[in-house]
C-alpha positions in Angstrom: 120.0 196.8 40.5 123.9 197.6 39.9 123.9 199.5 36.5 127.6 199.5 35.7 127.4 195.2 35.9 126.4 194.0 32.3 123.6 192.3 32.2 124.6 188.8 31.5 126.7 188.7 34.4 124.0 190.1 36.6 121.4 187.3 35.2 123.7 184.8 35.7 125.2 185.7 38.9 122.1 187.0 40.6 119.6 184.8 39.3 120.0 181.6 37.3 123.6 180.4 39.7 121.7 181.1 42.9 118.3 179.0 41.8 121.3 175.8 40.9 122.6 176.1 44.2 119.3 176.1 46.2 118.4 173.1 43.7 122.0 171.3 44.5 121.3 171.9 47.7 117.9 170.3 48.4 119.3 166.8 46.2 122.0 167.0 48.4 120.4 167.1 51.5 116.8 165.7 50.1 117.7 163.4 47.6 121.7 162.0 48.1 120.9 159.1 45.8 119.7 161.5 43.1 122.8 163.9 43.6 125.3 160.9 43.9 123.7 159.8 40.8 123.9 163.0 39.0 127.2 163.9 40.1 128.8 160.8 39.6 127.7 160.0 36.0 128.4 156.3 34.6 130.7 155.7 37.9 128.1 155.5 40.6 125.0 152.8 40.4 123.0 154.5 42.8 121.6 150.7 43.5 122.2 150.9 47.3 122.0 153.8 50.1 124.9 155.8 50.8 126.5 154.9 54.0 125.6 157.5 56.5 129.4 159.6 56.5 128.0 159.8 53.2 125.1 161.5 54.2 126.6 163.5 56.7 128.8 165.3 54.1 126.4 165.9 51.1 123.9 167.3 54.3 127.0 169.3 54.9 127.5 170.6 51.3 123.8 171.4 51.1 125.0 173.8 53.7 127.4 175.5 51.4 125.1 175.5 48.5 122.2 177.0 50.4 125.4 179.7 51.7 126.9 180.4 47.9 123.5 180.6 46.7 122.1 182.9 49.3 125.1 185.5 48.8 125.6 185.4 45.8 121.8 186.5 45.0 121.3 188.8 48.4 124.6 190.4 48.2 124.7 190.9 44.7 120.9 192.2 45.0 122.3 194.9 47.6 124.9 196.5 46.2 126.3 198.7 43.1 130.1 198.3 44.3 132.2 197.0 41.7 134.7 196.1 44.4 132.2 193.7 46.8 130.8 192.5 43.3 134.2 191.5 41.9 135.3 190.0 45.8 132.2 187.8 46.3 132.8 186.5 42.5 136.6 186.4 42.8 135.1 183.7 46.2 132.9 182.0 43.5 135.7 181.4 41.2 137.8 179.9 44.0 134.9 177.7 45.1 134.4 176.6 41.4 137.9 175.6 41.4 137.6 173.4 44.9 134.5 171.8 43.3 135.6 171.5 39.9 138.5 169.4 40.9 136.8 167.4 43.6 135.4 165.6 40.5 138.7 164.2 39.2 138.3 160.5 38.3 134.5 160.4 38.0 132.8 159.0 35.4 135.2 156.2 35.1 138.2 158.8 33.7 140.7 160.9 35.4 139.5 163.7 33.0 135.7 163.2 32.9 135.1 166.7 34.2 137.1 168.1 31.7 135.8 165.8 28.7 132.5 167.4 27.8 132.0 165.5 24.6 131.6 162.1 26.5 128.9 164.2 28.8 125.4 163.2 28.8 122.6 165.0 30.0 123.2 164.7 33.9 127.2 165.4 33.1 125.7 168.7 31.1 123.8 169.3 34.0 126.4 169.0 36.4 129.7 169.7 35.1 128.1 172.1 32.4 126.7 174.6 34.9 129.9 174.7 37.0 132.0 175.3 33.9 129.9 178.3 32.5 130.1 180.1 36.2 133.8 179.6 36.2 134.3 181.2 32.9 131.6 184.0 33.7 133.4 184.4 36.6 136.7 184.7 34.8 135.6 186.8 32.1 134.0 189.4 34.8 137.2 189.5 37.0 139.7 190.6 33.9 136.4 192.8 33.1 135.7 191.5 29.7 132.4 193.4 28.3 132.8 196.7 30.6 
Protein backbone atom coordinates (compact mmCIF):
# COMPACT_ATOMS: atom_id res chain seq x y z
CA UNK A 1 0.00 0.00 0.00
CA UNK A 2 1.49 3.38 -0.93
CA UNK A 3 2.64 4.97 2.32
CA UNK A 4 2.91 8.46 0.82
CA UNK A 5 -0.66 8.64 -0.53
CA UNK A 6 -3.22 10.13 1.90
CA UNK A 7 -5.80 7.64 3.18
CA UNK A 8 -8.81 9.45 1.67
CA UNK A 9 -7.33 9.16 -1.82
CA UNK A 10 -6.36 5.52 -1.33
CA UNK A 11 -9.84 4.63 -0.11
CA UNK A 12 -11.51 6.31 -3.08
CA UNK A 13 -9.09 5.30 -5.86
CA UNK A 14 -8.32 1.76 -4.73
CA UNK A 15 -11.61 0.58 -3.24
CA UNK A 16 -14.71 2.73 -3.61
CA UNK A 17 -14.35 3.87 -7.19
CA UNK A 18 -13.33 0.48 -8.62
CA UNK A 19 -16.45 -1.01 -7.00
CA UNK A 20 -18.65 1.68 -8.53
CA UNK A 21 -17.03 1.12 -11.94
CA UNK A 22 -17.63 -2.64 -11.77
CA UNK A 23 -21.22 -2.13 -10.62
CA UNK A 24 -21.74 0.33 -13.50
CA UNK A 25 -20.30 -2.27 -15.87
CA UNK A 26 -22.71 -4.87 -14.53
CA UNK A 27 -25.69 -2.57 -15.03
CA UNK A 28 -24.62 -1.42 -18.51
CA UNK A 29 -23.98 -4.99 -19.68
CA UNK A 30 -26.68 -7.05 -17.95
CA UNK A 31 -29.35 -4.46 -17.05
CA UNK A 32 -29.26 -1.89 -19.87
CA UNK A 33 -32.74 -0.48 -19.24
CA UNK A 34 -31.89 0.09 -15.59
CA UNK A 35 -28.59 1.70 -16.58
CA UNK A 36 -30.28 4.01 -19.08
CA UNK A 37 -32.96 4.96 -16.57
CA UNK A 38 -30.28 5.78 -13.99
CA UNK A 39 -28.15 7.73 -16.46
CA UNK A 40 -30.95 9.67 -18.11
CA UNK A 41 -32.99 10.27 -14.97
CA UNK A 42 -36.19 12.15 -15.93
CA UNK A 43 -35.55 12.14 -19.68
CA UNK A 44 -35.76 8.34 -20.10
CA UNK A 45 -39.12 6.68 -19.68
CA UNK A 46 -37.65 3.19 -19.92
CA UNK A 47 -40.89 1.68 -21.15
CA UNK A 48 -39.44 0.17 -24.31
CA UNK A 49 -36.37 -1.95 -24.81
CA UNK A 50 -33.41 0.01 -26.14
CA UNK A 51 -32.48 -0.60 -29.77
CA UNK A 52 -29.82 -3.20 -30.56
CA UNK A 53 -27.27 -0.48 -31.36
CA UNK A 54 -27.76 1.04 -27.90
CA UNK A 55 -27.25 -2.39 -26.32
CA UNK A 56 -24.02 -2.80 -28.30
CA UNK A 57 -22.74 0.61 -27.18
CA UNK A 58 -23.67 -0.11 -23.55
CA UNK A 59 -21.71 -3.37 -23.67
CA UNK A 60 -18.73 -1.44 -25.05
CA UNK A 61 -19.14 1.05 -22.21
CA UNK A 62 -19.24 -1.84 -19.74
CA UNK A 63 -15.90 -3.07 -21.10
CA UNK A 64 -14.44 0.39 -20.50
CA UNK A 65 -15.80 0.45 -16.95
CA UNK A 66 -14.30 -2.99 -16.25
CA UNK A 67 -10.92 -1.84 -17.55
CA UNK A 68 -10.98 1.41 -15.58
CA UNK A 69 -12.11 -0.26 -12.36
CA UNK A 70 -9.57 -3.06 -12.57
CA UNK A 71 -6.74 -0.77 -13.68
CA UNK A 72 -7.42 1.58 -10.82
CA UNK A 73 -7.67 -1.18 -8.22
CA UNK A 74 -4.85 -3.42 -9.43
CA UNK A 75 -2.28 -0.86 -10.59
CA UNK A 76 -2.69 1.41 -7.59
CA UNK A 77 -2.51 -1.55 -5.18
CA UNK A 78 0.73 -2.73 -6.77
CA UNK A 79 2.87 0.41 -6.66
CA UNK A 80 4.37 2.89 -4.25
CA UNK A 81 5.50 5.09 -7.13
CA UNK A 82 3.77 8.47 -6.96
CA UNK A 83 4.61 9.07 -10.63
CA UNK A 84 2.65 5.95 -11.68
CA UNK A 85 -0.18 6.90 -9.35
CA UNK A 86 -0.39 10.41 -10.83
CA UNK A 87 -0.29 9.08 -14.40
CA UNK A 88 -3.24 6.77 -13.80
CA UNK A 89 -5.17 9.41 -11.86
CA UNK A 90 -4.62 11.86 -14.72
CA UNK A 91 -5.94 9.29 -17.23
CA UNK A 92 -9.02 8.82 -15.04
CA UNK A 93 -9.39 12.62 -14.85
CA UNK A 94 -9.52 12.74 -18.67
CA UNK A 95 -12.16 9.98 -18.63
CA UNK A 96 -14.20 12.00 -16.12
CA UNK A 97 -14.23 15.03 -18.42
CA UNK A 98 -15.44 12.96 -21.37
CA UNK A 99 -17.96 11.02 -19.27
CA UNK A 100 -19.48 14.09 -17.62
CA UNK A 101 -19.61 16.08 -20.85
CA UNK A 102 -21.38 13.17 -22.57
CA UNK A 103 -24.33 13.72 -20.22
CA UNK A 104 -25.04 17.21 -21.47
CA UNK A 105 -28.73 17.51 -22.27
CA UNK A 106 -29.87 14.55 -20.20
CA UNK A 107 -32.49 15.06 -17.55
CA UNK A 108 -34.43 17.61 -19.57
CA UNK A 109 -31.88 20.39 -19.23
CA UNK A 110 -28.63 21.07 -21.06
CA UNK A 111 -26.89 21.49 -17.71
CA UNK A 112 -28.80 18.91 -15.59
CA UNK A 113 -25.57 16.94 -15.05
CA UNK A 114 -24.02 20.02 -13.40
CA UNK A 115 -27.05 21.09 -11.32
CA UNK A 116 -27.03 18.96 -8.15
CA UNK A 117 -30.01 20.82 -6.67
CA UNK A 118 -32.14 19.22 -9.43
CA UNK A 119 -30.92 15.64 -8.88
CA UNK A 120 -32.96 12.92 -7.27
CA UNK A 121 -31.31 9.89 -5.65
CA UNK A 122 -30.63 8.42 -9.10
CA UNK A 123 -28.92 11.60 -10.24
CA UNK A 124 -26.79 11.65 -7.10
CA UNK A 125 -25.85 8.00 -7.60
CA UNK A 126 -24.74 8.66 -11.16
CA UNK A 127 -23.63 12.26 -11.48
CA UNK A 128 -22.64 12.66 -7.83
CA UNK A 129 -20.13 9.82 -7.86
CA UNK A 130 -18.67 11.07 -11.14
CA UNK A 131 -18.26 14.58 -9.72
CA UNK A 132 -16.74 13.27 -6.49
CA UNK A 133 -14.19 11.34 -8.55
CA UNK A 134 -13.37 14.39 -10.66
CA UNK A 135 -12.99 16.63 -7.61
CA UNK A 136 -10.80 14.11 -5.76
CA UNK A 137 -8.61 13.62 -8.84
CA UNK A 138 -8.23 17.38 -9.23
CA UNK A 139 -7.25 17.76 -5.58
CA UNK A 140 -4.85 14.83 -5.84
CA UNK A 141 -3.17 16.15 -8.98
CA UNK A 142 -2.72 19.56 -7.31
CA UNK A 143 -1.14 17.85 -4.29
CA UNK A 144 -3.83 18.85 -1.80
CA UNK A 145 -3.49 16.85 1.41
CA UNK A 146 0.11 15.77 0.91
